[in-house]
C-alpha positions in Angstrom: -27.7 25.3 -21.1 -28.6 21.8 -22.3 -26.2 22.2 -25.1 -23.3 23.1 -22.7 -24.3 20.3 -20.4 -24.2 17.7 -23.2 -20.9 19.1 -24.5 -19.4 18.9 -21.0 -20.6 15.2 -20.6 -18.9 14.3 -24.0 -15.7 16.0 -23.0 -15.8 14.2 -19.7 -16.4 11.0 -21.4 -13.6 11.5 -23.8 -11.2 12.2 -20.9 -12.4 9.1 -19.1 -11.9 6.9 -22.1 -8.4 8.4 -22.7 -7.5 7.8 -19.1 -8.7 4.2 -19.3 -6.6 3.5 -22.5 -3.5 5.2 -20.9 -4.1 3.1 -17.7 -4.7 -0.2 -19.4 -2.1 0.0 -22.2 1.0 -1.0 -20.0 -1.1 -4.2 -19.0 -1.9 -5.0 -22.6 1.8 -4.2 -23.7 3.1 -6.6 -21.0 0.7 -9.4 -22.4 1.9 -8.9 -25.9 5.5 -8.7 -24.6 5.1 -12.2 -22.9 4.5 -13.8 -26.3 7.5 -12.3 -28.1 11.2 -13.2 -28.5 14.0 -10.9 -27.8 14.3 -9.9 -31.4 10.8 -8.8 -31.7 10.7 -7.1 -28.3 13.7 -4.8 -29.0 14.0 -4.5 -32.8 11.1 -5.6 -35.2 7.9 -5.2 -33.2 8.3 -3.6 -29.7 4.9 -2.2 -29.3 2.6 -4.1 -31.6 0.7 -7.4 -31.6 3.1 -10.5 -31.7 3.5 -11.8 -35.2 3.7 -15.2 -33.7 2.3 -16.1 -30.2 5.2 -18.0 -28.5 3.4 -19.9 -25.9 6.8 -21.6 -25.1 7.6 -18.6 -23.1 5.0 -19.5 -20.6 6.1 -23.2 -20.7 9.7 -22.2 -20.1 8.7 -19.8 -17.3 6.6 -22.6 -15.5 8.8 -25.4 -16.1 12.4 -24.3 -16.6 12.7 -21.4 -14.1 10.7 -23.0 -11.2 8.0 -20.5 -11.3 5.4 -22.8 -9.4 7.6 -22.7 -6.2 7.8 -19.0 -6.4 4.2 -18.5 -6.9 3.3 -20.9 -4.0 5.7 -19.0 -1.7 4.1 -15.7 -2.6 0.6 -16.9 -2.1 1.4 -18.3 1.4 3.4 -15.2 2.4 0.8 -12.7 1.0 -2.2 -14.6 2.5 -0.6 -15.1 5.8 0.4 -11.4 6.0 -3.1 -10.3 5.2 -4.9 -12.7 7.8 -2.7 -11.8 10.7 -2.3 -8.0 9.9 -6.1 -7.5 9.7 -6.8 -9.5 12.8 -4.1 -7.8 14.9 -5.0 -4.5 13.6 -8.7 -4.8 14.2 -8.3 -6.1 17.7 -5.8 -3.4 18.6 -7.9 -0.6 17.1 -11.0 -1.8 18.9 -9.1 -1.8 22.2 -7.8 1.6 21.7 -10.9 3.1 20.4 -13.6 1.7 22.5 -12.0 0.6 25.8 -10.9 2.9 28.6 -7.4 2.3 29.9 -4.4 4.5 30.7 -2.3 5.4 27.9 -4.4 4.3 25.1 -3.9 7.4 23.1 -0.1 7.3 23.5 -0.1 3.6 22.5 -2.1 4.3 19.2 0.2 7.1 18.4 3.3 5.0 19.0 2.0 2.2 16.7 1.0 4.8 14.0 4.7 6.2 13.9 5.6 2.9 12.2 4.4 4.5 8.9 7.1 7.0 9.0 10.0 4.5 9.4 11.5 3.4 6.0 12.3 -0.2 5.4 15.9 0.6 4.5 16.5 1.9 8.1 15.6 -1.3 9.7 17.1 -3.8 7.5 20.2 -4.7 9.7 18.2 -4.7 13.0 15.5 -6.7 11.4 18.1 -9.4 10.1 19.5 -9.7 13.7 15.9 -10.0 15.2 15.0 -12.7 12.6 18.2 -14.7 13.5 17.7 -14.2 17.2 14.2 -15.7 17.0 15.6 -18.6 14.9 13.2 -17.8 12.0 15.8 -17.9 9.3 15.1 -20.1 6.3 11.4 -20.1 7.2 8.4 -18.2 5.6 7.8 -16.6 8.9 10.9 -14.6 8.4 8.9 -12.8 5.7 5.4 -12.9 7.1 6.2 -11.4 10.6 8.2 -8.4 9.2 5.5 -7.7 6.6 2.9 -7.8 9.3 4.9 -5.3 11.5 5.3 -3.0 8.4 1.6 -3.0 7.4 0.3 -2.9 10.9 0.6 0.8 11.5 -1.4 1.9 8.5 -4.0 -0.8 9.0 -4.6 0.3 12.5 -4.9 3.9 11.4 -7.6 3.0 8.9 -9.5 0.8 11.4 -9.3 3.4 14.0 -10.7 6.2 11.9 -13.4 3.8 10.8 -14.4 2.7 14.2 -14.7 6.4 15.3 -17.5 6.7 12.7 -19.7 3.8 14.2 -22.3 4.9 16.6 -21.6 3.7 20.2 -25.3 3.2 20.7 -25.2 0.1 18.6 -22.9 -1.5 21.2 -24.9 -0.1 24.0 -28.0 -1.7 22.5 -26.3 -5.1 22.2 -25.0 -4.9 25.8 -28.6 -4.2 27.0 -29.8 -7.2 24.9 -27.2 -9.4 26.9 -24.4 -9.6 24.4 -20.8 -9.8 25.9 -17.8 -8.0 24.5 -16.8 -10.9 22.3 -20.3 -11.3 20.8 -20.5 -7.5 20.3 -17.1 -7.5 18.6 -17.7 -10.5 16.2 -21.5 -9.9 15.4 -21.7 -6.2 15.3 -18.2 -4.5 14.9 -16.6 -7.0 12.5 -19.5 -6.9 10.0 -19.7 -3.0 10.1 -16.1 -2.6 9.3 -16.2 -4.7 6.1 -15.4 -1.7 3.9 -12.2 -1.0 5.8 -11.4 -4.8 5.8 -11.9 -5.1 2.0 -9.8 -2.1 1.4 -7.0 -3.2 3.6 -7.0 -6.7 2.3 -6.2 -5.3 -1.2 -3.6 -2.9 0.1 -1.8 -5.4 2.4 -1.9 -8.3 -0.3 -0.4 -6.1 -3.0 2.2 -4.7 -0.6 3.3 -8.3 0.4 3.0 -9.7 -3.1 5.2 -7.1 -4.8 7.8 -6.6 -1.9 11.4 -7.1 -3.0 13.9 -5.5 -0.6 13.1 -7.5 2.5 12.6 -10.7 0.5 16.0 -10.4 -1.2 17.8 -9.8 2.1 15.9 -12.4 4.2 15.5 -15.3 1.9 17.4 -14.3 -1.0 20.0 -17.0 -0.7 17.4 -19.8 -0.1 15.8 -20.8 -3.7 13.0 -22.8 -2.0 11.6 -19.8 -0.1 12.1 -17.2 -2.9 8.9 -15.2 -3.9 7.9 -14.2 -7.5 9.6 -10.7 -7.5 12.8 -12.6 -6.6 12.2 -15.3 -9.2 12.2 -12.8 -12.1 15.9 -12.3 -11.5 16.6 -15.8 -12.7 15.7 -14.7 -16.2 18.8 -12.4 -16.4 22.0 -14.4 -17.3 25.6 -13.3 -17.6 25.3 -12.7 -21.4 21.8 -12.7 -22.3 18.3 -12.4 -20.8 15.1 -14.3 -21.6 12.9 -11.2 -21.8 9.9 -13.2 -23.2 10.1 -15.6 -20.4 10.5 -12.8 -18.0 7.3 -11.2 -19.4 5.4 -14.5 -19.0 6.4 -14.6 -15.4 5.3 -11.0 -14.8 1.8 -11.8 -16.4 1.5 -14.9 -14.2 2.6 -12.7 -11.1 -0.1 -10.2 -11.9 -3.0 -12.4 -12.2 -3.5 -13.1 -8.4 -3.3 -9.4 -7.6 -5.8 -8.5 -10.4 -8.3 -11.0 -9.2 -7.9 -10.0 -5.6 -8.6 -6.3 -6.7 -11.6 -7.3 -8.8 -13.1 -9.4 -6.1 -12.6 -7.1 -3.2 -13.4 -3.8 -5.0 -16.9 -5.0 -5.6 -17.2 -5.9 -1.9 -15.9 -2.5 -0.9 -18.6 -0.7 -3.0 -21.4 -3.0 -1.5 -20.2 -2.7 2.1 -19.8 1.1 1.8 -23.6 1.2 0.8 -24.6 -0.9 3.6 -22.3 1.1 6.1 -23.6 4.4 4.8 -27.3 3.1 5.4 -26.4 2.1 9.0 -24.7 5.4 9.7 -27.6 7.2 8.3 
């Protein structure tokens, strides 16, 4: 039995290492790709380590193609989307999960149906609404639609997590003299950290990588373009700077990777704390 168990662990470890290699190779390939020229990418060395590390790809991407502007726009839009989405979703979920009022169930279902509406179906109405609110040529024309799109999934996650929190914790706080605001910020908000950390990763990546709405709403204004739109500038009429495009993709990937690394650790710790509280 011990021999079989040891063999099983070895096979499982080999499978995990193989999965890790297959998962990480695209990222490593993108980094190698960002240091090559067009000849090396397509002809002489498409998969291997660059024969010469061409740092000028990063210099050109940063200076020639105005990547700092796109990077700054993406940071503002993604961060604003995360903050507003999580705040609105948590407040709405707490109200529909804990407070008694007529139609709260129907209201929660109505908001959740937003997950089933494709972005392509609301492009024209969305443009009309943005123009009607006079938000054109502003970053709010991206932030508010992103919030609306991510709100349905965020409320569903928060609502499910709040259902697992014992009501006795809030009753005990009420007996101790805490009002509804103190209960919300000092008890509920800390207990939903696992959901908050998970949603922060999800919403940030969704806003950071979004292309369709950004192209429609701010595609004509170079000063408001985000990184996914900025990559298009590397494609010319007769040639494409593939090395510079790879450098831009590496730069664009760094914040998303850092966000995932930071918040994934918080998710693990918060889940441990949450499990201890529930137990």
